[in-house]
C-alpha angles and dihedrals in degrees: 000000000000124000095249096055090062090053097058115121096214144336116317118219095194137012118206121200122195129175124205103215093197094059102024090232122137124205126202115198132178140224117244090039095215090069090080143332114261114280121220128202120199120219094017100131094159097041090238095130093050092044092052091050092046091052091053089052091050089053088058094043109036113203094038110123130216120221116194154310088237116186125216140154121235120239113259112263115260095016112152123226115248111245126200116239115240113256117243109282093018117120124218 
């Protein structure tokens, strides 16, 4: 059993795994959220480390489902949101 599975504060219903492709960091979060704070794994570009840990938690809590890994790229830091210009005669 992994170290994190013993630190859960209840039974998870779902485990979500997401991988930030720009940093190579995976995040494992739980539903309901009060079961545990999200757990991050550095240098886990494929999500394999998080998936292995999630599978060991599912062995302990049958019926819990794993969703992911889902891959995404973080927004560049400091990027401004695009705003629409007001049309003539329109007030802001």
